[in-house]
N, C-alpha and C positions, 0 to 999 in steps of 0.2 A: 610136446615133451620137453622138459627142462634139460638143457645141455649140462655137461660137466662143469663148464665155467659158470653157468647159472647156479648150479648147486653150490659151488665154492662161494659165490657172492652172497647167497642166502645164508650159508653157514657163517660167513664173516660178519654179516649184519647181526645174526643171532648172538654172536660172541661180543657184541658191543662195539663194533668197528664204526668209526666216523667216516662216512663216505660223502665227499663234497665235489660236485661238478664245478670245475674251475671257471669254465665259461659256459654258462647255461645255454646261451644262444650261439652255439657253434654253427659253422657253415653246413648247409645241407650236404649229406654224404661225407662228412668229415670222418677221418680215421679216429676211432675212439680207443684211447689207451688208459689202462688202469695203472696207477703208481702206488705201490705199498711202501709205507715208511713207519718206523717206530714213533709213537706219539710222546717222545720225551725231548727235553731240552729246547723246546720251541722251534725245532728245525722244520716241523711240518708247515708252520705258518710261513717260514722263509721260502721253502721250496714251492709253496703255493704261489708266492709272488713271482718267482722265476718262471713257473709254468704259465701263468697268466701273460707274462711278457712275451714268452715264446709263442703262445697262441695268437697274440696280436700280430706277430710277424709271420705266423704260419696258420692262417685261418682254416686250413684244411685238416688241422689236427685238434682234437679235443682230449684233454687229460683229466681223469677223475682221480682224486686223491683218496686213498684208503689209509687212514691213520690207525695203527694197531699197537697193541702192547708188544714189547720186544720179544716176549716168549712166542708170539705167533710167528715172527720172522725166524726165530731160532729153531722152533720145533715144528711148526705147521707148514711153513713155506716149502721146505724140501719135499714134504709129502704131496703138497699141491702140485709142485712142478713135476714130480714123478708121475702123477695121475693125469698130467696135461691140463690142469685147471688153475694154474698159477696166474699172477698178474703179468702185465706186459713189461713193467718196470718195477724195480725195487731197490731200496738201499739194503745192502747185504753185508754181513760180517764173516760168514763162512766162505771166504773168498775162493779157496781152492776146491772146497767140497762141492760147490755149485757150478763148477766149470762146465759140465756137460750141457747146461741149460743156457749158457750165455750166447748172445748174438755177437758175432765179430764186428767190431766197429771200423775195421780197416778200410772198407770202401768209402767211409764217410769222414775220414780224418786225414790230415797230413801225417803220414806214418812216421817219417823221420823226426818231425817236430814233437810228436807224442813220445817217441822213444827217448828223445833228449830230455823232455820235460818230466816224464813219469817213469823213466827206465828202472828206477830202484824198486818200484812196486808192481810193475806189469807182470813179472814172473809169478807173483802171488795168485793172480787170476788164471794163469796158464796151467797150473797144477802139474808141472813136469812136461807138458807138451811144448812143441816148438812153435814160436811165432804167434801172431794174432794179438789184437788189442780188445780187451773184453770189459772194460769199465772205466769210469772216472772215479779216482780215489778221492772221495769227498772229505776225508779226514785222516791224516796221519796221526796215529796215537802211540803213546808209550805209557806203560804202567808206572805208578809211583804213589807215594803217600801224601794225603792231606793231614795237616796237624793243627789242632786247636791250641793256639799260642796262649789264649786266655786261661785255659785249664792248667797248662804248665806253669804259668805265672802264679795263679792262685795256689797251686800246690807247692810252690817254691822249688820246682825241679828244673834243672837245666835241659834245654832241648839238645839231644845228641847232635854232634857235628857231622859234617860230610865224612864218609868212611866208617861211620859207626856200624856195628854189626846188628843183625836181627836180635841177637841176645842182648845187646846194649839197649836197643829200643824196647825189648820186652821188659827189661829191668826198670827203665825209666817210666814206661807207661803203667807198670804195676804200682810204682810209687805215686803217680798221679791218681790212679784209681783209688789207692788206699787213702790218700789225703783229701780227695774231693768227694769220695763216695760214689764215683761214677759206676755205671752199670758194667762197663767193660773197659779194658785198657787198649785193646787193638781189635779192629774188625777188618775182614777182607771179604770182598765180593765172593759169592759162591760160584766160582768160575775156575776151571782148570787153566784157562789163559792167564788169569790173574796170579795163579800160583806158580806158573812156569818160570818167570824171571827169578823169583826167590829160590826155586829149586835149582836153577842153573847156577846160582851163586854158591850152592853147596855141592856142585859138581855134576848135576844132572846133564847128561849129554843128549838125551832124548832120541838119538839115533845110534844104531850099531854100524859096523863097517859095511854092511850090506845095504845101508840106507833105510832100514826098517825102524819104525818107532818102537822104543822099548822103555822099560823101567830099569833103573840101575841103582847103585848104592847112593849116589847123590840125591836122586829123587826120593829114595826111601828115607834118607837122613832128614830132609826138610819135612817130609810127611810126618816123621816122628815128632818134630817140633810142633807141627800143627795139632797133633793129638795131645801133646803135653799142655799146650796153651788152652785148649778147650777143656781138658780135664781140670786144670787149675782155676778156670773161670776167667783167665785173662782175656780170652776170646769168648764171645757170647754163644749161648746154645741155640739161638733162634735165627741163625743165618745158615751155616753149613749143616749142623745136625738136624735141624727141624724141618728141612725141606726134603721132599721125597725124590728118589731117582736122580736123574741128571739135570733137574730143573735149576735154572739160574735164579739167584736172589742177590740183591745188593744191600749195602750197609748205609745207604744215603740217610735214612731217617735217624739212625743212631748218631751219625755225625752231626746232622742239622740240629738235633735236639740236645746236643752236648752230653750225650750218654757215653761217648768214647772220645779220647783225645787224638786217636790215630786211626786213619781210614785208608786202607790200601785199595785204590781204585785206579784212575788214569786220567789222562789229559782231556778226554772227551767230556768229562764231568765238570770241567771248570766253570762254564757259564751257569750250570745247574747249582753249583755251590754258591756262586755269587748271588743268584736269584733267591735262594732259600735261606742263606745265612744272613745276608744283608749286613746290618751293623750289630748283630747279636753278640758276636765275638770276633777277635782277631784270628786269622788263620794264614797258613802258608803252605806251599808245596815244598817238602823237604827232599834232599837227595835220597835216592833209593837206598835202603839198608844193604849191607854187604854180607858176604859169607867167606869161607876160606878160599873159594875159587873166584872171588871178584864180586862185583856189584851187578846183579842180574837185572837187565831191563828187557821187557818183552814188548816189541813193536806190534803194531796191528792197525786197525782202522776199519772204516766203512767205505763201501763203494757203491756208486749208482750203476746198475747194470740193466741192459735191455735183455729180455728173456724170451726164449723160443716159445712160439705158440702154434707153429704150423701154418700161420698166415703170413706170407711173405711181405704183404703191404704193411701190416702192423709191425712186424719185426724191423723193417726198414725205417718206419716212422719213429719207433722207439729208439733205435740206434742213433738216428739223427739228433734226437733230443739230448741223449747222453753226450754225443760229440759236441753239441753246442754248449752244454754245461761245462765241459772240460776246457773250452777255449779260455785263454788268459784273462779276458775281460770279465767273463762270468765267474771263473775260478777265483780270481782275486776278491771279488765282492763276496762270493760264497764263504771262502775261508775267513775273511775278516768279520763278517756278520755272525758267523757261527762260532767264532773264537777257536778256530781249528788250526793246528799245525799244518801248513801246506805240504802236499805231496809233490807239487810242481817245483822242480829244481830251480827254475828261474825266480819264482816267487819266494822260495826259501832264501835265495841270495839277496833278493831285493828287500825282504823284510816287510811285514805288514803292520799297518797302523791300527792296532786293536782299539786303542783309546778313542780314535775318531769314530769307531763303530759302537762305542758305548761301554767299552771294558773299563772297569775300575783299575786303580793302581795295583790292587792285590791280584786281579786277574791277569794283568799284563806281566807282573812279576812271576806268577804261577806258570804262564805260558812260556816265559823265558827259561824257567827252570826245567820244564818238560822238554823244550827244544834242545837244551844243553844235554839232557839225558838221551834224547833221540840221536844226537850226533855221535855219542859214544856206544850206542847199542850194538852196532855191527862189530866193533872192536872187542867189547866186553863179552858178548855172547853171540857169536856168529851163528850158532845153531838155532837161535831164536828166529832168524829170518827164514831158515829152512823149515822150521815148524810152522810158521805163519803161512808159508806158501804151500804146505803139504795138503793134499786132498783128504788126508786122514787126520789132520790136526784136531778136528772136532770130535773124532772118535776118542782121541787121547783126553781132550778136555772133559768130555762127558763121563768117561770112565773114571777119571780122577775124582770128580765130585761125588759120583754115585757110590764108589766103594770106599773112599776115604771117609765119607760121612757115615757109612755103615760101621766103620771101625770106631768112629767117634761115639756112635750110639751103642757100642758094645756088641754089635751083631757079628762082627768079624774081628780077628786079630789083625795087627798091621801086616804080618806076613801073608795072611789069607787075603787081605785087601790087595796086596801087590800081585798075588797070584790071579785074582779076579781081573785086575786091570790087564795083566799079560794075556789072559784068555780072551778078553774083549778085543785086544789088539790083534791077536792071532786069527780071530774069527772075522774081523771087520776091516783090518788095515793091512792085509797082505795081498 
């Protein structure tokens, strides 16, 4: 009879997952671990090299890489973990929401050193619980816009300066759209996380006095702008309105193909932009637009976690690999090669040589801009750190896209969408 884990593997393969044994000739009786990673940005190839190196040092461990679409990690991984059929290791973004499934790394690390190095992000994995070390934060991210400078130049429009508002950017990108015949003026990933920073700049607090996630006037104010921009055609119909439910969609292709001069995404996308844009046009990362309550920056990132399987030997082996990845030597190389903002405080202070790892001048400048935004995130929008660490953050993110998109499609009024989001929070985040 096929086990639950066997069913999960068969389902993953049917879904088009690439499954690669990193060391085919593992030692007899080696502990076999599955590692799930999203197949974007070339990171799967890089982590494969790290895993091969680790296996050479630890021949009693064999790691199999499952490279999947991000939607599998976002939507299917929680279901698999709840059913007891998930992988042993995974790169995850729902940091607080998956807390019940994490293996504690504490027995395998220098706890004081990890607290000093990763103390700013460790609470995100704890989801309000006390203590424990539950992952290596593989990428510290912040949200922000990519701008096609060539399109602005061709249109004869000045790029808004630091401190410009979202309305300023809407006006400028509408002018670029009109002058160049572009498909859209602005695009934002279909993600409640991506919208959170802008909403905070319009006064969204995201939490009430009791610490519960809520919608408020600030959130509604920016939601109205999103509706207006989609109604006018400034934002395209095939990202937020066209996708069903709470599904994620990104605007990469629209930006790569010069169909929009402004793309609200984040620092994790920098190497992807470099690879796909090449020398087709000049681009930059602009300071995040502002609102009446400041310039909202949403932090986040991805973490490598060991996941509970009920098998103590496998859990310990998975935890040891995560602990090894988070050591300074491996962490420095990982952050540099993946063009990631380090979550390790010492490496942040030291600075990374992205150019030596192959980053172009544009990428190095973009990462510097994102790093500067990251440094001000806690001051500008302290609620952003609370939201990122909440076990209910993804409840809010998913409800945001599902019901705001319904309003964009005329299925709900804005007030009805706000009510639906509130109902979702009351049902699933209390």
